[in-house]
C-alpha positions as protocol buffer text, in pm:
chain_id: "A"
residue {
  index: 1
  type: MET
  ca { x: 8097 y: -2957 z: 2340 }
}
residue {
  index: 2
  type: ASP
  ca { x: 7882 y: -3252 z: 2355 }
}
residue {
  index: 3
  type: ILE
  ca { x: 7533 y: -3310 z: 2512 }
}
residue {
  index: 4
  type: SER
  ca { x: 7675 y: -3368 z: 2860 }
}
residue {
  index: 5
  type: GLY
  ca { x: 7849 y: -3033 z: 2864 }
}
residue {
  index: 6
  type: LYS
  ca { x: 8194 y: -3184 z: 2841 }
}
residue {
  index: 7
  type: SER
  ca { x: 8444 y: -3067 z: 2581 }
}
residue {
  index: 8
  type: ASP
  ca { x: 8514 y: -3298 z: 2283 }
}
residue {
  index: 9
  type: ALA
  ca { x: 8864 y: -3367 z: 2410 }
}
residue {
  index: 10
  type: ALA
  ca { x: 8723 y: -3490 z: 2752 }
}
residue {
  index: 11
  type: ALA
  ca { x: 8453 y: -3695 z: 2589 }
}
residue {
  index: 12
  type: SER
  ca { x: 8712 y: -3876 z: 2361 }
}
residue {
  index: 13
  type: GLU
  ca { x: 8930 y: -3972 z: 2666 }
}
residue {
  index: 14
  type: PRO
  ca { x: 8857 y: -4316 z: 2814 }
}
residue {
  index: 15
  type: ALA
  ca { x: 8710 y: -4314 z: 3157 }
}
residue {
  index: 16
  type: THR
  ca { x: 8944 y: -4457 z: 3429 }
}
residue {
  index: 17
  type: ARG
  ca { x: 8811 y: -4736 z: 3631 }
}
residue {
  index: 18
  type: ARG
  ca { x: 8784 y: -4654 z: 3999 }
}
residue {
  index: 19
  type: LEU
  ca { x: 8838 y: -4931 z: 4246 }
}
residue {
  index: 20
  type: ARG
  ca { x: 8602 y: -4913 z: 4544 }
}
residue {
  index: 21
  type: THR
  ca { x: 8694 y: -5022 z: 4890 }
}
residue {
  index: 22
  type: LEU
  ca { x: 8482 y: -5278 z: 5063 }
}
residue {
  index: 23
  type: GLU
  ca { x: 8345 y: -5010 z: 5301 }
}
residue {
  index: 24
  type: GLU
  ca { x: 8241 y: -4799 z: 4996 }
}
residue {
  index: 25
  type: LYS
  ca { x: 8065 y: -5097 z: 4837 }
}
residue {
  index: 26
  type: LEU
  ca { x: 7882 y: -5182 z: 5161 }
}
residue {
  index: 27
  type: ALA
  ca { x: 7768 y: -4819 z: 5201 }
}
residue {
  index: 28
  type: ILE
  ca { x: 7637 y: -4809 z: 4841 }
}
residue {
  index: 29
  type: LEU
  ca { x: 7456 y: -5140 z: 4896 }
}
residue {
  index: 30
  type: ALA
  ca { x: 7305 y: -5000 z: 5228 }
}
residue {
  index: 31
  type: GLU
  ca { x: 7191 y: -4692 z: 5035 }
}
residue {
  index: 32
  type: ALA
  ca { x: 7040 y: -4899 z: 4758 }
}
residue {
  index: 33
  type: SER
  ca { x: 6866 y: -5135 z: 5001 }
}
residue {
  index: 34
  type: ARG
  ca { x: 6658 y: -4859 z: 5168 }
}
residue {
  index: 35
  type: PRO
  ca { x: 6277 y: -4879 z: 5107 }
}
residue {
  index: 36
  type: GLY
  ca { x: 6188 y: -4707 z: 4792 }
}
residue {
  index: 37
  type: ALA
  ca { x: 6537 y: -4666 z: 4673 }
}
residue {
  index: 38
  type: SER
  ca { x: 6618 y: -4726 z: 4311 }
}
residue {
  index: 39
  type: ILE
  ca { x: 6939 y: -4903 z: 4239 }
}
residue {
  index: 40
  type: ALA
  ca { x: 6975 y: -4725 z: 3905 }
}
residue {
  index: 41
  type: ALA
  ca { x: 6946 y: -4392 z: 4077 }
}
residue {
  index: 42
  type: VAL
  ca { x: 7191 y: -4484 z: 4354 }
}
residue {
  index: 43
  type: ALA
  ca { x: 7430 y: -4614 z: 4091 }
}
residue {
  index: 44
  type: ARG
  ca { x: 7400 y: -4288 z: 3890 }
}
residue {
  index: 45
  type: THR
  ca { x: 7474 y: -4067 z: 4200 }
}
residue {
  index: 46
  type: HIS
  ca { x: 7795 y: -4275 z: 4255 }
}
residue {
  index: 47
  type: GLU
  ca { x: 7888 y: -4280 z: 3881 }
}
residue {
  index: 48
  type: LEU
  ca { x: 7842 y: -4650 z: 3860 }
}
residue {
  index: 49
  type: ASN
  ca { x: 7675 y: -4886 z: 3628 }
}
residue {
  index: 50
  type: ALA
  ca { x: 7362 y: -5035 z: 3780 }
}
residue {
  index: 51
  type: ASN
  ca { x: 7470 y: -5388 z: 3678 }
}
residue {
  index: 52
  type: LEU
  ca { x: 7772 y: -5345 z: 3894 }
}
residue {
  index: 53
  type: VAL
  ca { x: 7564 y: -5268 z: 4209 }
}
residue {
  index: 54
  type: PHE
  ca { x: 7342 y: -5574 z: 4129 }
}
residue {
  index: 55
  type: ALA
  ca { x: 7664 y: -5786 z: 4110 }
}
residue {
  index: 56
  type: TRP
  ca { x: 7787 y: -5651 z: 4442 }
}
residue {
  index: 57
  type: ARG
  ca { x: 7448 y: -5723 z: 4594 }
}
residue {
  index: 58
  type: ARG
  ca { x: 7457 y: -6090 z: 4460 }
}
residue {
  index: 59
  type: LEU
  ca { x: 7807 y: -6135 z: 4608 }
}
residue {
  index: 60
  type: HIS
  ca { x: 7709 y: -5983 z: 4932 }
}
residue {
  index: 61
  type: ARG
  ca { x: 7414 y: -6225 z: 4963 }
}
residue {
  index: 62
  type: LEU
  ca { x: 7642 y: -6518 z: 4888 }
}
residue {
  index: 63
  type: GLY
  ca { x: 7892 y: -6392 z: 5160 }
}
residue {
  index: 64
  type: LEU
  ca { x: 8148 y: -6352 z: 4879 }
}
residue {
  index: 65
  type: LEU
  ca { x: 8187 y: -5975 z: 4883 }
}
residue {
  index: 66
  type: GLU
  ca { x: 8345 y: -5967 z: 5223 }
}
residue {
  index: 67
  type: ALA
  ca { x: 8567 y: -6261 z: 5135 }
}
residue {
  index: 68
  type: GLN
  ca { x: 8747 y: -6036 z: 4876 }
}
residue {
  index: 69
  type: ARG
  ca { x: 8900 y: -5850 z: 5168 }
}
residue {
  index: 70
  type: HIS
  ca { x: 9079 y: -6169 z: 5277 }
}
residue {
  index: 71
  type: ALA
  ca { x: 9208 y: -6263 z: 4939 }
}
residue {
  index: 72
  type: PRO
  ca { x: 9574 y: -6396 z: 4961 }
}
residue {
  index: 73
  type: PRO
  ca { x: 9849 y: -6136 z: 4886 }
}
residue {
  index: 74
  type: LEU
  ca { x: 10039 y: -6142 z: 4559 }
}
residue {
  index: 75
  type: LEU
  ca { x: 10401 y: -6270 z: 4600 }
}
residue {
  index: 76
  type: PRO
  ca { x: 10690 y: -6140 z: 4410 }
}
residue {
  index: 77
  type: VAL
  ca { x: 10809 y: -6360 z: 4130 }
}
residue {
  index: 78
  type: ARG
  ca { x: 11148 y: -6367 z: 3965 }
}
residue {
  index: 79
  type: ILE
  ca { x: 11199 y: -6534 z: 3630 }
}
residue {
  index: 80
  type: THR
  ca { x: 11529 y: -6703 z: 3579 }
}
residue {
  index: 81
  type: THR
  ca { x: 11684 y: -6913 z: 3299 }
}
residue {
  index: 82
  type: PRO
  ca { x: 11633 y: -7284 z: 3323 }
}
residue {
  index: 83
  type: THR
  ca { x: 11891 y: -7484 z: 3503 }
}
residue {
  index: 84
  type: VAL
  ca { x: 11832 y: -7807 z: 3307 }
}
residue {
  index: 85
  type: THR
  ca { x: 11989 y: -7809 z: 2959 }
}
residue {
  index: 86
  type: PRO
  ca { x: 11895 y: -8063 z: 2683 }
}
residue {
  index: 87
  type: THR
  ca { x: 12112 y: -8382 z: 2669 }
}
residue {
  index: 88
  type: ARG
  ca { x: 12046 y: -8433 z: 2302 }
}
residue {
  index: 89
  type: PRO
  ca { x: 12079 y: -8202 z: 2015 }
}
residue {
  index: 90
  type: SER
  ca { x: 11754 y: -8109 z: 1855 }
}
residue {
  index: 91
  type: THR
  ca { x: 11658 y: -8283 z: 1530 }
}
residue {
  index: 92
  type: ALA
  ca { x: 11731 y: -7964 z: 1341 }
}
residue {
  index: 93
  type: VAL
  ca { x: 12090 y: -7959 z: 1483 }
}
residue {
  index: 94
  type: ALA
  ca { x: 12139 y: -8331 z: 1394 }
}
residue {
  index: 95
  type: ALA
  ca { x: 12009 y: -8283 z: 1045 }
}
residue {
  index: 96
  type: THR
  ca { x: 12233 y: -7984 z: 998 }
}
residue {
  index: 97
  type: SER
  ca { x: 12538 y: -8176 z: 1119 }
}
residue {
  index: 98
  type: ARG
  ca { x: 12452 y: -8473 z: 879 }
}
residue {
  index: 99
  type: VAL
  ca { x: 12432 y: -8233 z: 586 }
}
residue {
  index: 100
  type: ALA
  ca { x: 12762 y: -8070 z: 686 }
}
residue {
  index: 101
  type: ARG
  ca { x: 12932 y: -8412 z: 704 }
}
residue {
  index: 102
  type: ALA
  ca { x: 12788 y: -8517 z: 374 }
}
residue {
  index: 103
  type: ARG
  ca { x: 12922 y: -8208 z: 204 }
}
residue {
  index: 104
  type: SER
  ca { x: 13265 y: -8254 z: 358 }
}
residue {
  index: 105
  type: GLY
  ca { x: 13309 y: -8599 z: 222 }
}
residue {
  index: 106
  type: SER
  ca { x: 13366 y: -8743 z: 565 }
}
residue {
  index: 107
  type: PRO
  ca { x: 13344 y: -9120 z: 584 }
}
residue {
  index: 108
  type: THR
  ca { x: 13076 y: -9109 z: 838 }
}
residue {
  index: 109
  type: ALA
  ca { x: 12865 y: -8886 z: 612 }
}
residue {
  index: 110
  type: GLU
  ca { x: 12621 y: -9176 z: 529 }
}
residue {
  index: 111
  type: SER
  ca { x: 12718 y: -9442 z: 765 }
}
residue {
  index: 112
  type: SER
  ca { x: 12505 y: -9752 z: 776 }
}
residue {
  index: 113
  type: ILE
  ca { x: 12511 y: -10097 z: 947 }
}
residue {
  index: 114
  type: GLU
  ca { x: 12369 y: -10416 z: 812 }
}
residue {
  index: 115
  type: ILE
  ca { x: 12336 y: -10732 z: 1028 }
}
residue {
  index: 116
  type: VAL
  ca { x: 12246 y: -11054 z: 844 }
}
residue {
  index: 117
  type: VAL
  ca { x: 12072 y: -11311 z: 1064 }
}
residue {
  index: 118
  type: ALA
  ca { x: 12028 y: -11671 z: 952 }
}
residue {
  index: 119
  type: GLY
  ca { x: 11851 y: -11686 z: 614 }
}
residue {
  index: 120
  type: ASP
  ca { x: 11673 y: -11389 z: 488 }
}
residue {
  index: 121
  type: THR
  ca { x: 11647 y: -11174 z: 793 }
}
residue {
  index: 122
  type: ARG
  ca { x: 11846 y: -10844 z: 761 }
}
residue {
  index: 123
  type: ILE
  ca { x: 11875 y: -10563 z: 1001 }
}
residue {
  index: 124
  type: ARG
  ca { x: 11972 y: -10227 z: 848 }
}
residue {
  index: 125
  type: LEU
  ca { x: 12054 y: -9912 z: 1033 }
}
residue {
  index: 126
  type: HIS
  ca { x: 12115 y: -9587 z: 845 }
}
residue {
  index: 127
  type: GLY
  ca { x: 12287 y: -9291 z: 982 }
}
residue {
  index: 128
  type: GLU
  ca { x: 12443 y: -9281 z: 1326 }
}
residue {
  index: 129
  type: ALA
  ca { x: 12352 y: -9572 z: 1548 }
}
residue {
  index: 130
  type: GLU
  ca { x: 12297 y: -9503 z: 1907 }
}
residue {
  index: 131
  type: ARG
  ca { x: 12462 y: -9733 z: 2167 }
}
residue {
  index: 132
  type: VAL
  ca { x: 12126 y: -9822 z: 2314 }
}
residue {
  index: 133
  type: VAL
  ca { x: 11972 y: -9929 z: 1988 }
}
residue {
  index: 134
  type: LEU
  ca { x: 12280 y: -10147 z: 1910 }
}
residue {
  index: 135
  type: ALA
  ca { x: 12262 y: -10294 z: 2254 }
}
residue {
  index: 136
  type: ARG
  ca { x: 11896 y: -10388 z: 2220 }
}
residue {
  index: 137
  type: ILE
  ca { x: 11963 y: -10552 z: 1871 }
}
residue {
  index: 138
  type: LEU
  ca { x: 12260 y: -10752 z: 1999 }
}
residue {
  index: 139
  type: ASP
  ca { x: 12052 y: -10866 z: 2307 }
}
residue {
  index: 140
  type: TRP
  ca { x: 11776 y: -10984 z: 2067 }
}
residue {
  index: 141
  type: LEU
  ca { x: 12013 y: -11170 z: 1823 }
}
residue {
  index: 142
  type: PRO
  ca { x: 12106 y: -11474 z: 2040 }
}
residue {
  index: 143
  type: GLY
  ca { x: 11744 y: -11575 z: 2068 }
}
residue {
  index: 144
  type: ARG
  ca { x: 11701 y: -11604 z: 1696 }
}
């Protein structure tokens, strides 16, 4: 047994938090606001921490304690799989497929394109060239 008279097993169990209704909170605040009342003593009689009673009093003065009653209800939520799938493979998948092609000896294993533009200008593309990239390059070339 400990000092409070409770057994050691009861003392080691965590205390469960009791949720007070708005009516209970208001009754405790009314009791604590009587002339000569001690908030600490009122809190002890209701097995509360005095800081909690002070917090309720502060919320009540601001008009926020009563507003808790009208809080919006929680709505049920259902988590589903996404309906949008990626349109491009991730870089890890692309890198893996390049390595696999290189090992297989496929002619596209290390493809490259080189475009020589008048003089010393060269455009080199290594790996798989996307259609959009090639279209931009070809659109750019006639102006040169």
